[in-house]
C-alpha positions as CSV (number, residue, x, y, z in Angstrom):
1,M,-11.3,4.3,19.9
2,T,-15.0,4.1,18.9
3,R,-17.1,1.0,19.2
4,P,-17.0,0.2,15.5
5,H,-13.3,0.4,15.6
6,N,-13.1,-1.8,18.7
7,G,-15.3,-4.4,16.8
8,L,-12.9,-4.3,13.8
9,V,-9.9,-4.8,16.1
10,L,-11.6,-7.8,17.7
11,A,-12.6,-9.2,14.3
12,A,-9.0,-8.9,13.1
13,L,-7.7,-10.6,16.2
14,A,-10.2,-13.5,15.7
15,L,-9.1,-13.9,12.1
16,W,-5.4,-13.9,13.1
17,L,-6.0,-16.5,15.8
18,G,-8.0,-18.7,13.4
19,W,-5.3,-18.5,10.8
20,S,-2.4,-19.0,13.2
21,L,-3.8,-21.8,15.4
22,P,-4.5,-25.4,14.3
23,V,-8.2,-25.1,14.6
24,E,-8.8,-28.3,12.6
25,R,-7.6,-30.2,15.7
26,Y,-10.5,-28.9,17.7
27,L,-13.3,-28.2,15.2
28,S,-14.8,-30.4,12.6
29,P,-17.1,-29.1,9.9
30,A,-19.1,-32.3,10.0
31,D,-20.2,-32.3,13.6
32,G,-20.0,-30.8,17.0
33,I,-19.1,-27.1,17.6
34,G,-17.6,-26.8,14.1
35,Y,-20.9,-27.9,12.5
36,A,-22.8,-25.5,14.8
37,L,-20.6,-22.6,13.8
38,G,-21.5,-23.2,10.2
39,I,-25.2,-23.2,11.0
40,I,-25.0,-20.0,13.1
41,G,-22.7,-18.3,10.6
42,G,-25.0,-19.2,7.7
43,G,-28.0,-18.0,9.7
44,A,-26.3,-14.7,10.4
45,M,-25.6,-14.2,6.7
46,L,-29.3,-14.9,5.9
47,L,-30.4,-12.3,8.6
48,L,-28.5,-9.7,6.5
49,L,-31.5,-9.7,4.2
50,V,-33.8,-8.3,7.0
51,Y,-32.2,-4.9,6.9
52,P,-32.9,-4.0,3.2
53,L,-36.4,-5.6,3.6
54,R,-37.2,-3.6,6.8
55,K,-36.0,-0.4,5.0
56,R,-38.4,-0.9,2.1
57,L,-41.4,-2.6,3.7
58,R,-43.3,-0.6,6.3
59,W,-45.4,-3.5,7.5
60,L,-42.2,-5.0,9.0
61,G,-42.1,-2.2,11.5
62,P,-42.9,-4.5,14.5
63,L,-39.5,-6.2,13.9
64,G,-37.6,-3.1,15.0
65,T,-36.3,0.2,13.8
66,V,-34.4,0.6,10.5
67,K,-31.4,2.0,12.5
68,A,-31.4,-1.0,14.9
69,W,-31.4,-3.4,11.9
70,F,-28.7,-1.5,10.2
71,Q,-26.5,-1.7,13.3
72,L,-27.2,-5.5,13.5
73,H,-26.5,-5.7,9.7
74,M,-23.0,-4.2,10.3
75,V,-22.3,-6.7,13.1
76,L,-23.6,-9.8,11.4
77,G,-21.7,-8.9,8.2
78,V,-18.5,-9.3,10.2
79,V,-19.4,-12.0,12.7
80,G,-21.1,-14.3,10.1
81,P,-18.1,-14.7,7.8
82,I,-15.7,-15.2,10.8
83,L,-17.9,-18.1,12.1
84,I,-18.0,-19.7,8.7
85,L,-14.2,-19.4,8.4
86,Y,-13.8,-21.3,11.7
87,H,-16.4,-23.8,10.5
88,A,-14.2,-24.3,7.4
89,N,-11.0,-24.5,9.5
90,F,-9.6,-21.7,7.4
91,S,-8.9,-24.2,4.6
92,L,-10.4,-25.4,1.3
93,G,-12.5,-28.5,0.9
94,A,-14.9,-29.9,-1.7
95,I,-15.8,-27.9,-4.9
96,N,-19.2,-26.9,-3.5
97,S,-17.8,-25.7,-0.2
98,N,-15.0,-23.8,-2.0
99,A,-17.6,-22.1,-4.2
100,A,-19.7,-21.0,-1.2
101,L,-16.6,-19.9,0.7
102,A,-15.3,-17.8,-2.3
103,A,-18.8,-16.2,-2.7
104,M,-18.8,-15.3,1.0
105,L,-15.4,-13.8,0.9
106,V,-16.3,-11.7,-2.2
107,V,-19.5,-10.5,-0.5
108,S,-17.6,-9.7,2.7
109,G,-15.0,-7.7,0.7
110,S,-17.8,-5.9,-1.1
111,G,-19.4,-5.1,2.2
112,L,-16.2,-3.4,3.4
113,F,-16.2,-1.2,0.4
114,G,-19.8,-0.3,0.9
115,R,-19.2,0.4,4.6
116,Y,-16.4,2.9,3.6
117,F,-18.5,4.6,0.9
118,Y,-21.4,4.9,3.4
119,T,-19.3,6.7,6.0
120,R,-18.2,9.2,3.4
121,I,-21.7,10.4,2.7
122,H,-23.2,10.1,6.2
123,H,-22.5,11.5,9.6
124,G,-20.5,8.6,10.9
125,L,-21.4,4.9,10.6
126,Y,-24.8,5.2,12.3
127,G,-25.6,8.8,11.6
128,R,-28.0,10.4,9.2
129,R,-27.2,11.1,5.5
130,A,-25.1,14.3,5.0
131,T,-25.6,16.9,2.3
132,R,-23.1,18.8,0.2
133,A,-24.6,22.0,1.7
134,E,-23.8,20.8,5.2
135,L,-20.2,20.0,4.3
136,Q,-19.8,23.4,2.6
137,A,-21.2,25.1,5.7
138,A,-18.5,23.3,7.8
139,T,-15.8,24.6,5.5
140,D,-17.3,28.2,5.7
141,E,-17.4,27.9,9.5
142,L,-13.7,27.0,9.7
143,R,-12.9,29.9,7.4
144,A,-14.9,32.4,9.5
145,R,-13.3,31.1,12.7
146,A,-9.9,32.3,11.6
147,E,-11.0,35.8,10.6
148,G,-9.8,38.4,13.0
149,R,-7.2,36.2,14.6
150,R,-3.5,36.5,14.4
151,V,-2.4,34.0,11.7
152,V,0.5,33.6,9.4
153,P,0.6,36.4,6.8
154,D,-1.3,35.5,3.6
155,L,-2.1,32.0,5.0
156,L,-5.8,32.5,4.6
157,D,-5.4,33.6,1.0
158,E,-3.2,30.6,0.4
159,L,-5.8,28.3,1.9
160,D,-8.6,29.9,-0.1
161,A,-6.6,29.3,-3.3
162,A,-6.0,25.7,-2.2
163,D,-9.7,25.2,-1.6
164,A,-10.5,26.5,-5.0
165,R,-7.9,24.1,-6.6
166,L,-9.4,21.1,-4.7
167,L,-12.9,22.0,-5.9
168,A,-11.9,22.9,-9.4
169,W,-11.7,19.5,-11.1
170,H,-15.0,18.3,-12.4
171,P,-14.6,15.0,-14.2
172,G,-17.3,13.5,-16.4
173,R,-19.5,10.7,-15.3
174,L,-17.1,8.1,-16.5
175,H,-14.2,9.5,-14.5
176,S,-16.2,10.6,-11.5
177,P,-15.3,7.5,-9.4
178,L,-11.6,8.6,-9.8
179,R,-12.1,12.0,-8.2
180,P,-11.6,10.8,-4.5
181,L,-8.2,9.5,-5.4
182,V,-7.1,12.6,-7.2
183,V,-8.5,14.9,-4.5
184,S,-6.8,12.9,-1.8
185,W,-3.5,13.2,-3.5
186,R,-4.0,17.0,-4.1
187,T,-5.0,17.5,-0.5
188,F,-1.9,15.7,0.7
189,R,0.3,17.9,-1.5
190,E,-1.4,21.1,-0.4
191,R,-1.3,20.2,3.3
192,R,2.5,19.5,3.1
193,R,3.1,22.7,1.1
194,L,1.1,25.0,3.4
195,Q,2.3,23.5,6.6
196,C,6.0,23.9,5.4
197,L,5.1,27.5,4.4
198,A,3.5,28.3,7.8
199,T,6.4,26.8,9.7
200,T,9.0,28.8,7.7
201,R,7.1,32.1,8.2
202,L,6.4,31.5,11.9
203,R,10.0,30.8,12.6
204,T,11.1,33.8,10.5
205,A,8.8,36.1,12.4
206,A,9.5,34.6,15.8
207,G,11.6,36.5,18.3
208,P,13.4,35.4,21.5
209,A,10.3,36.2,23.6
210,S,8.1,33.7,21.7
211,A,10.6,30.8,21.7
212,R,8.6,28.9,24.3
213,T,5.3,29.3,22.6
214,Q,6.7,28.6,19.1
215,P,6.0,24.8,19.0
216,E,2.5,25.2,20.2
217,S,1.8,28.0,17.7
218,E,3.1,25.8,14.9
219,A,1.1,22.8,16.0
220,R,-2.1,24.9,16.2
221,T,-1.5,26.3,12.7
222,H,-0.8,22.9,11.3
223,R,-4.1,21.6,12.8
224,Y,-6.0,24.4,11.3
225,I,-4.5,23.9,7.9
226,A,-5.3,20.1,8.0
227,A,-8.9,20.8,9.2
228,R,-9.6,23.4,6.5
229,L,-8.2,21.1,3.7
230,Q,-10.0,18.1,5.1
231,A,-13.3,20.0,5.1
232,S,-12.8,21.1,1.5
233,R,-11.8,17.5,0.5
234,A,-15.1,16.2,1.9
235,V,-17.0,18.7,-0.2
236,A,-15.0,17.9,-3.3
237,E,-15.4,14.1,-2.9
238,F,-19.1,14.0,-1.8
239,E,-20.8,13.7,-5.2
240,S,-18.3,11.0,-6.3
241,Y,-18.9,9.0,-3.2
242,E,-22.7,9.3,-3.7
243,R,-22.2,7.8,-7.2
244,L,-19.8,5.1,-6.0
245,F,-22.3,4.1,-3.3
246,S,-25.1,3.8,-5.9
247,L,-22.9,1.7,-8.2
248,W,-21.9,-0.5,-5.2
249,H,-25.6,-1.2,-4.6
250,L,-26.0,-2.5,-8.1
251,F,-23.1,-5.0,-7.7
252,H,-23.6,-6.0,-4.1
253,L,-27.1,-7.4,-4.4
254,P,-26.3,-9.9,-7.3
255,L,-23.2,-10.9,-5.3
256,F,-25.3,-11.7,-2.3
257,C,-27.8,-13.7,-4.4
258,M,-24.8,-15.7,-5.7
259,L,-23.8,-16.3,-2.1
260,V,-27.2,-17.6,-1.1
261,L,-27.3,-19.9,-4.1
262,T,-23.9,-21.4,-3.5
263,G,-24.7,-21.7,0.2
264,I,-27.9,-23.7,-0.6
265,V,-26.0,-25.9,-3.0
266,H,-23.3,-26.6,-0.3
267,V,-25.9,-27.4,2.3
268,V,-27.8,-29.8,0.0
269,A,-24.6,-31.5,-1.2
270,V,-23.4,-32.0,2.4
271,H,-26.6,-33.5,3.7
272,V,-27.8,-35.4,0.6
273,Y,-24.6,-36.9,-0.8
């Protein structure tokens, strides 16, 4: 498991514990540790603003690299909401606190979508931005790797045809965000079809002497089919995910501004009234 995945597992565990245990017996939003968690969680959410500012303003260079702030942005975007949920005892309260909590949950959910879109057009969570040409080169490399090797008869031709079908649908700008869903479904169908075809032909061509190596040969062929189709899927989806990521930026910033506004109203209401 990678470090980001470990972090998500720990976050899910913290949420489950907070939801399952009677935290209101030990934490009070008005004072003590519960109050401190609200301050720390709110501060973590405000620090999320530093990453986009550091990315756009060069004079903030002494604060650290863009990559370091992006990594911290990912961590704070998970830790901050969890701390605030513990501060709120995983329950509703006054109208102003409910509005702030709802805004935080919406922004956190939006962040998860943005995180997913980001990983589809970059080399991993913390890697550099990918290009369509790079993804196409990976597909071509997989195709070239199989040339000259002993494979299922006509499998490479079948895979080339499947690649062409995955790349064939070019929706308009309005339907472009739907392309990943359609391509994912088509990839699943093509993988099932080609793996069944490969299994049938391998078993038909197998003799008594190859009985021991048959399972390994099938597994290797299935992995190659899955890798080829996954590479073609990445190429087919790339431009749609670029557009989705751009649209996400347009919505996420206003949502975050709404979170800051409701958070300020909540803090003022708690300390003044």
